[in-house]
C-alpha positions as CSV (number, residue, x, y, z in Angstrom):
1,M,14.9,-14.7,-52.3
2,N,14.2,-17.0,-49.4
3,A,10.5,-16.3,-48.4
4,D,11.0,-18.1,-45.1
5,K,13.8,-15.9,-43.9
6,P,12.5,-13.8,-40.9
7,R,12.5,-10.1,-41.4
8,P,14.5,-7.9,-39.0
9,A,12.5,-6.0,-36.5
10,R,12.1,-2.3,-37.2
11,G,13.4,0.3,-34.8
12,R,15.4,-0.2,-31.7
13,P,15.0,-3.4,-29.7
14,R,13.0,-3.1,-26.5
15,T,15.6,-3.8,-23.8
16,M,13.8,-2.1,-20.8
17,N,12.8,-4.5,-18.1
18,A,9.5,-3.1,-16.8
19,E,9.5,-5.2,-13.6
20,K,13.0,-3.9,-12.7
21,V,11.8,-0.3,-13.3
22,L,8.8,-0.9,-11.1
23,D,11.0,-2.4,-8.3
24,V,13.4,0.6,-8.5
25,A,10.6,3.1,-8.5
26,M,8.7,1.4,-5.7
27,N,11.8,1.3,-3.5
28,A,12.6,5.0,-4.3
29,Y,9.0,6.1,-3.5
30,W,8.8,3.9,-0.4
31,Q,12.1,5.1,1.1
32,S,11.2,8.8,0.6
33,D,8.3,11.0,-0.2
34,P,6.9,10.0,-3.6
35,A,6.6,13.7,-4.5
36,D,10.4,14.2,-3.9
37,V,11.4,11.5,-6.3
38,S,11.8,12.7,-9.9
39,V,11.4,10.7,-13.1
40,N,15.0,11.6,-13.9
41,A,16.2,10.1,-10.7
42,I,14.3,6.9,-11.4
43,C,15.6,6.7,-14.9
44,Q,19.1,7.1,-13.5
45,M,18.7,4.5,-10.9
46,A,17.1,2.0,-13.3
47,E,19.7,2.9,-16.0
48,I,17.1,3.7,-18.7
49,S,16.1,6.7,-20.8
50,K,13.1,8.9,-20.0
51,P,11.6,8.1,-23.5
52,S,11.8,4.4,-22.7
53,L,10.0,4.9,-19.4
54,Y,7.3,7.0,-21.0
55,R,6.8,4.4,-23.8
56,E,6.2,1.8,-21.2
57,F,4.1,3.8,-18.6
58,G,2.8,6.8,-20.5
59,N,3.9,9.4,-18.0
60,E,4.8,9.9,-14.4
61,D,1.2,9.3,-13.3
62,G,1.1,6.0,-15.2
63,L,4.3,5.0,-13.5
64,K,3.1,5.8,-10.0
65,R,-0.2,4.0,-10.7
66,A,1.7,0.9,-11.9
67,V,3.9,1.1,-8.8
68,L,0.9,1.3,-6.5
69,D,-0.7,-1.7,-8.3
70,S,2.5,-3.7,-7.7
71,Y,2.7,-2.5,-4.0
72,A,-0.9,-3.6,-3.5
73,E,-0.2,-7.0,-4.9
74,Q,3.0,-7.5,-2.9
75,V,2.2,-5.8,0.4
76,L,-1.3,-4.6,0.9
77,S,-2.6,-8.1,0.0
78,D,-1.1,-9.3,3.2
79,V,-3.1,-6.8,5.2
80,F,-6.3,-7.7,3.4
81,G,-5.4,-11.4,4.0
82,I,-5.3,-10.6,7.8
83,V,-8.6,-8.7,7.8
84,N,-10.4,-11.2,5.7
85,S,-9.1,-14.3,7.5
86,A,-12.4,-14.8,9.4
87,K,-10.4,-15.7,12.6
88,G,-12.4,-13.6,15.0
89,L,-12.0,-10.0,16.0
90,H,-9.4,-10.4,18.8
91,E,-7.1,-12.6,16.8
92,T,-7.4,-10.3,13.7
93,L,-6.7,-7.2,15.7
94,A,-3.6,-8.9,17.3
95,A,-2.4,-9.8,13.8
96,L,-2.8,-6.2,12.6
97,V,-0.8,-5.0,15.6
98,D,1.9,-7.5,14.7
99,F,2.0,-6.2,11.1
100,A,2.2,-2.6,12.1
101,A,4.8,-3.1,14.9
102,A,6.9,-6.0,13.6
103,D,6.7,-6.4,9.8
104,P,10.2,-5.4,8.6
105,R,8.8,-3.9,5.5
106,M,7.1,-1.2,7.5
107,E,10.3,0.2,9.0
108,T,10.2,3.0,6.4
109,G,6.5,3.3,6.5
110,C,3.7,2.3,4.1
111,L,3.9,3.5,0.5
112,F,0.1,3.5,0.2
113,Y,-0.3,5.8,3.2
114,K,2.4,8.1,1.9
115,M,0.6,8.4,-1.4
116,R,-2.7,8.9,0.4
117,A,-1.2,11.6,2.6
118,G,0.1,13.5,-0.4
119,K,-2.8,12.7,-2.7
120,H,-3.3,16.4,-3.6
121,R,0.0,16.0,-5.5
122,L,-0.9,12.8,-7.4
123,G,-2.1,12.5,-11.0
124,P,-5.6,11.4,-11.8
125,E,-4.8,7.7,-12.4
126,T,-2.8,7.3,-9.2
127,L,-5.3,9.3,-7.2
128,A,-8.2,7.1,-8.5
129,R,-6.3,4.0,-7.4
130,V,-5.5,5.4,-4.0
131,E,-9.2,6.2,-3.4
132,E,-10.2,2.7,-4.7
133,I,-7.8,1.0,-2.3
134,D,-9.0,3.2,0.5
135,A,-12.6,2.2,-0.2
136,V,-11.8,-1.5,-0.4
137,A,-9.9,-1.3,2.9
138,R,-12.8,0.5,4.6
139,S,-15.3,-2.1,3.3
140,A,-13.0,-4.9,4.6
141,Y,-12.8,-3.3,8.1
142,M,-16.6,-2.8,8.1
143,A,-17.1,-6.5,7.2
144,L,-14.8,-7.5,10.0
145,L,-16.6,-5.3,12.6
146,Q,-20.0,-6.3,11.4
147,A,-19.1,-10.0,11.8
148,A,-17.9,-9.2,15.3
149,R,-21.2,-7.4,16.0
150,D,-23.1,-10.4,14.8
151,A,-21.0,-12.7,17.0
152,G,-21.6,-10.5,20.0
153,E,-17.9,-9.5,20.3
154,L,-18.3,-5.8,19.5
155,P,-19.6,-3.2,22.1
156,N,-23.2,-2.3,21.3
157,A,-22.5,1.4,21.4
158,L,-19.8,1.3,18.8
159,S,-20.8,2.2,15.2
160,V,-19.5,-0.2,12.6
161,A,-19.0,2.5,10.1
162,A,-17.2,4.9,12.5
163,G,-15.2,1.9,13.9
164,A,-14.0,0.9,10.4
165,T,-12.6,4.4,9.7
166,Y,-11.1,4.5,13.2
167,L,-9.4,1.2,12.8
168,G,-7.8,2.2,9.5
169,E,-6.5,5.4,10.8
170,Q,-5.0,3.8,13.9
171,L,-3.2,1.3,11.7
172,A,-1.9,4.2,9.5
173,L,-0.8,6.1,12.6
174,A,1.1,3.1,14.0
175,I,3.0,2.5,10.8
176,T,3.8,6.2,10.5
177,Q,5.2,6.1,14.0
178,R,7.2,3.0,13.2
179,A,8.8,4.9,10.2
180,S,9.7,7.8,12.5
181,G,11.7,5.5,14.7
182,E,9.2,4.8,17.5
183,D,10.0,1.7,19.6
184,P,7.9,-1.3,18.4
185,D,7.0,-2.2,22.0
186,R,5.7,1.3,22.5
187,I,3.7,1.0,19.3
188,R,2.2,-2.2,20.6
189,E,1.3,-0.5,23.8
190,M,-0.3,2.4,22.1
191,M,-2.2,0.3,19.7
192,A,-3.5,-1.9,22.5
193,L,-4.9,1.2,24.2
194,A,-6.3,2.6,21.0
195,L,-8.0,-0.7,19.9
196,S,-9.4,-1.4,23.3
197,V,-12.5,0.4,22.2
198,F,-13.3,-2.7,20.2
199,I,-13.2,-5.0,23.2
200,R,-16.5,-5.8,24.8
201,P,-16.3,-5.3,28.6
């Protein structure tokens, strides 16, 4: 017997492409309400079996958590890049307005905001990730506004903590309006009005 001959692998070969499944699931959740997209539908779209999906991601919660991780890397990183750019308050706010009103990926809304809005229907892993991202975003907004306060750009009466929450909610509202078909120019106009509270007279 040839001792160098490789032994055949036991069981079925792993043919599932996890990245493809994540892309399929992300698009499905993003285009619709994540709660309305079943595991069966994702398996059908990705042309895989449910046991294969569960072997890779554990359960539906694990899949949604992995999708959110991928979305954070591909999309939310761009938002954090804008906020953390250290380009000054006015330029940063203008870039956030551009993202909400003009980024083509936001035409169907933001997957993170959709998951956050329906977090009572999320599993524990995905919920924990949503809350983690929310906390990181709020910290980034606070750092932006604190830097503006230190530079004398922020109105003295405006609370940095309250302003950070307000900024995040205005961005979420603008993207939600974009997904509902609101005209981008109208969104810019409304955001300019909403964010004028950050402009020192």
